[in-house]
N, C-alpha and C positions, 0 to 999 in steps of 0.2 A: 375367624374361629377362636382366636385367643381372646378377643374382646368379649365374645359370648361366654367362653369358659371362665374368664376372669370375673365376670359379673356374678355368675353362679357360685364360684369359689368364695367370693366375698360374702355372699348371702349365707353360705354354709358356715364359714368361719365366724361371721358376726353372730349368727344364731347360737353357735357353740359357746362363744364368749359370753353372751348374755345369760345363757342357762347356767354355765359354770359359775359366773359371778353371783347369780342369785343364790346358788348353793353355798358359796363361800361366805357371802354376806349374811345369809340366814344363820349358818352355824356360828359365825363370829358373834353376831348380835345375841344369839341364844345363850352362848356360854358366858358372855360378859354379864348378861342379865341374871343368869343362874348364879354366877359367882357373887354378884353384889346382893342377891336376894337370899343367900344362905343364912340360916339361923343356928344358934347353938343347939346341939343334939338334945332331944328330949329323953328322959329316962336314963338308964345306965349308960354312961359315956363309953364309946368304943375307942380303943387305943389309936391315936393318930388322926381321928376324925375331928375336923375343925368346924364343920358346919353341915347342915342338911336342908333339904327342901322337899316339900310335898307338892306335886303338880298334877293337874288333870288335863287330859287331852284325848280326843278320839274315843270317848266312852270308858276310859280306864284311868287309874291312879298310878302315879309314878313316885317312888321314894328315892331321891338322889342324895348321896353322901359324898363329901369332898375330904380327901386326905391331904393335910397341909403339906406333907412332904411325899410320902408314899405309904402304901399298905405294908403290913409285915411280911407278906410274901407276894410273889408275882402271880397275878390273875391268869387263869387259863385262856380266857377270851378278852382281848384288849383291842378296842377300836381306835384307830389313829385318824385324826382329822388333818389331812395334809393335801390330798389329791385335789380337793376343791380349789385350793390356792394355786397349786402348780398348773392345773388345767386352765384356770382363768388367765394366768400370766402368759402361758404358752399360746393360747388362742388370741389373746390381746396383742402379743408381739407379732404373730402371724398376720393379723389384720393391719397392724401398723406397717408392716413390710409391704403388704399387697397394695394398700391405699397410698401411704405417704412416701415410701421409699421407691417403689416402682413408678409411682405417679408424682415424683418429687417436683417436677417442673410445674405441675398444676397446683399442688396442695402444700408443699413444704417450703419452696424457695420463693423469696420476694426479692427481686433484683434491687429494689430501692433500699433494702436493708443490707443485704449481702448477696452479691452476684456469684453464687456458688454453683459448681458442677453438681449434678445429682449424686455422684458417688461421694463427693466431699460432704454434702449435706447429710447423707446417710451415715457416714462415719461419725460426724459430729453428734448426730442424734443418738447413735448407739453408745458412743463414749459418754455422752451426758447421762444416760441411764445407769451405766456402770459406775461412773464417778459419784453419782448421787448416793448410791448405796455405800460406797467406800467412805465417803465423808460422814454420812449419817452414822454409820457403825462406829467410826472413830470418836465422834462426839458422844455417842451413848456409852462408850467404854471409858471415857475420860472421867475426871473427878466430878463432873456435873451429874453423873448417874445417881449420886446420893441426894440430889435436890431436884425433884420432879419439875417444879415451877421454873427454875433457872434453865433446866434442860430443855423444856418445851419452848421457852422463850428463844433460846439460841437456835433450836431447830426451825422455829417459825421464820426467823430472820434468814436462815440459810435457804429455805425453800423459796421464799419471796425473792431473794437475790438471784437464785438460779433461774426463776421464772423471768426475771428482768433480762438476764443474759440470753435466754432463749428468744425473748422478744426482740433483741437486737440482731439476732442471726437468722431467724426463720420468719415465715409469714405469721400473721396473727393466729390463724387456724393451727399451724404447725407448732407455734410456741405454747399455746394453751394445751394442746394434745400431749406435747412432750413433758410439760409440767405434770400433768396427770399420770402419764406413763412412768415418769421417774418416781412419783410417790407410790404407784402400784408396784414398781420394781422393789422399792424399799420394803413394802408390806410383805411381798412374797419372799424376799430374801430374809426377812425376819423369821418367817416360818422355816425356810429351808436351811438357813445358816445358824440359827440360834435356838428357836423354840423346839424343833424336832430333835436336833443333836443333843440338847440338854435333856430332853425326855429319854433319849436312847441311853445316855449315861446313867440316868436314874434306873432304867430297866436293867441295865447290865449290873449295877450295884445290887439290885434286888436278887438277881439270879446268882450272884456270887456270895450272897449273904452279908454284904456290906451295908452300912447305914448311908443312904443317899445324902448328898450335900444340899441343905435347904436353899443356898444361894442360887442354885441352878433353877429352881422353880420360881424364885423371886425375879430373876432376870427375864425368864420367859414370860412371866405375867406382865412385867413392865412393857415388853415389846408387843404383847398381845393387846394391851390397853392403847398403845400408840396406834396400832392397826384399827382399833375400834373408833378412835377419834378422827382418823384419816379417811375412813370409808366414804362418808357423805361428800367431802370435797372432791374425791377422785371421781365419783359418779357425776358430779356437776361438770368437772373439767372434761370428762370424756364425752358428754353430750353437748358441750359448748360449741363444737365444730359445726353444729347444725344451725347456730344462731349468730349471725354476723354482728348484731349489736353487742354481743359478748366478746368475741375474739377480734373483730376488725376495728379496734380502737387503740390508740397509743397508750391507754391506761389498762390494757388487758392484764399486765403483770400485777397491777394494784388490785384489780378485780380478783385475781387468783388468790392474793393474800387475804382479802376480805372474806372470800368463800371459805378459807381455812378456819377463820374465826366463827363464821356462821355455823359451819359443820360442828365445831367444838361446842358451841352453845347448845345446839339441838341435842347432841349426845350427852352433854352435861345434864340437861333436863331429865332425860330418860334414865341415865345412870344413877342420878340422885334419887329419882323416884323408886327405882328398883332396890336401892340400898336402904333408904330411910322412909320411903313412902311420901316424902315431901315433894310438892309440885312447885318448882321454881318458875312461875309464869313469866317473870321478868326476862328469862332467857329467850322466850318467843318474841317479846317486845323488842329486845336488843337485836335479835336476828332480823326482824322485820325492818328495823331502822337501818341496819347495815345493807339490807337488800335494796332499800330505797337509794342508798348511796351508790350502789352498783348501777342502778338505772340512770342516775344522774351522770355517772362517769362514762357511760356508754356514749354520751354526747350526740351532737348532730352537726358534724363538721361542714356539710354542704349548706345547711340552712343558715348557719350563723353568719355567713357572709353574703347572703342574697340581698341585693339592693332593694330599696323601697318599691312599692307597687307602682307600675307605670299605668297610664290611661288604658293601655291595651289589656293589662291584667284586670283592671276594674271592669272592663267590658266583658271579659271572660267570666266574671263572677255573676253574670245575669242568668246562669243556669243552676241555681241552687238545688233544684230537685233532681238533677241528672249530672253528677260529677263526671261520668264517663263522656258525656256530650261536651262538657266544658273542657275536658282534656283534649278531646279530638278536634275541637274547633279553636283551641287556644292559638294565639299568634306565635307562641313559642314552640308549637308542636313540630313544625317542619324541621327546626334545628335539633330538637330532641330526637326525632325519628332518625335523622341522619347520624347522630352520635351513636345511638343504640345499634343501628344496622352496621356501622363501620367498626364498632368496638366489641359487640356482643354476639352478632348473628352467626358468626362462623362456628360457634359452638351451639348456640341456641337456635338451631335450624331443624327442620324436620329430617333433614339428612345432613348431620354436622360435617364440617370440613376439617375439623381438628382430628389429627391422627389418634386412633384408639377410642374414639367416641362413636358408639353405635347408635345412640339416641341422645337427644338434648338433655343436659343435666336437670334432674328433678322434673323432666318432661315439660320444661318451660320453653316455649317457642316464641322467638322475637323476630319474626320475618316481616310481617305486614304491620301496617299502622294499627289495625284492630288488635293484633297480638300485643303490641306495645302498650296500648291503652289499658287492656285487660290486666296487664302485668304491672301496672303503675305502682302499686303498693310494694311489690317485690323489688322493683327497680329502686324505690326509695330506700328500703332497708339495706339492700345489697350494694348500691353504688352512690348513694347520697348521704344518708345518715351514717353509714359506715363505708369503708373502702374495701369490702370483701370481694367485690367483683370489679374488673376481671381478676381471676386468681393471680397473685403476684404481679398484677397490672401488666400481664403479658402483651396486651394490645396497646399499651401506652396511653391510656385515657388521661387527659390533662385536667388539672384542677379547674380550669375555666369551663371545661365540658361538664364537670360534675355540677358546677354552679348553674350552667344552662339547663341541666336536667331539673335542678331544684326550682328554677323559675317556672319551668313548664308544670311541674307537679303542683305548684301553688295555684295553678289555674283551676284545680279541682274543687273550688269553692270551700277551701278550708278542710277538706276531708283528709288531706295529707299534711296539713299545716300543724306545726308543733303547738 
């Protein structure tokens, strides 16, 4: 019953997380675009108004004005944008707890890196999220705050270094996810610990008839811009756990750093376009080149060590029109089938033997020879080109066994050949 309830609970929480994230990202992108697109007021200038914008949407026209510090008096109706952020983080942490902390032995712990107890891995993960914010906030409040370029450079090094530490402690999947979760925690803490409190101080000053401090708005704007540039990398890191070629490589922490740069380039293109109208197409070219570097870094650890073709391999290549038949009749198939059935089938069975699994992960069944042949491309990505499976290498698959799988996959007439 718990397995059944847990599955549906994860569905509900994941859905909530996605919906609230869409709301937060949407409002964040909108306000940054609005702020950058403001123009000097036309006609008689209004006191305190630093810019305005005319927009059209849904059949109507909107006239938006921005006060550089605050209006002369407190508006009667004031909309706060904060719950989107809080809800996204809360639902994200709930999902992290349900999947990675309750299922730490499958998704978070890799004994080859650090043979941790589930409770220890959980505490390290939570501490990492909290420490991420504390260090980030201290850096932003240091003398570097007056030099945006230097500040962003130091923050970049800090995030990449933290990702490296996670990669030494957790599984590849857990490391990438916690890097994203740490950045997301920083983003929400920016809202909860600085942006909203500063706005509350300004509101209190207005109510009391005092002139608000302009530095409060400047600090909030700086953190809001950080959030804007961090959004795209966080989305990538959160979805990376579904793609073993991203997380199950020794260079996953480098990939995380490159993704930070790619996200910044894409946002720089749009932010510059909103501000000046200029389209910096080189940003897309640089982003594409860096993405190619990520693909190269994902590597192919199993294939790189596969010996030269044997006469048996050459004989298997006689079935170019039917790679499935080539795999099924390969002289290496019996060995590969034995490896898969001994290392993978306890989970990937129609009735899994692993405690807590009501059905095979991703509905991938690896019981019969035909099951294994049909899942050849999945086996390649999960267990040969990457070491994502078994999770944390729970069943102790040996490097020689991964090479044996690679030899068998090569029998498919080049279909799975790099």
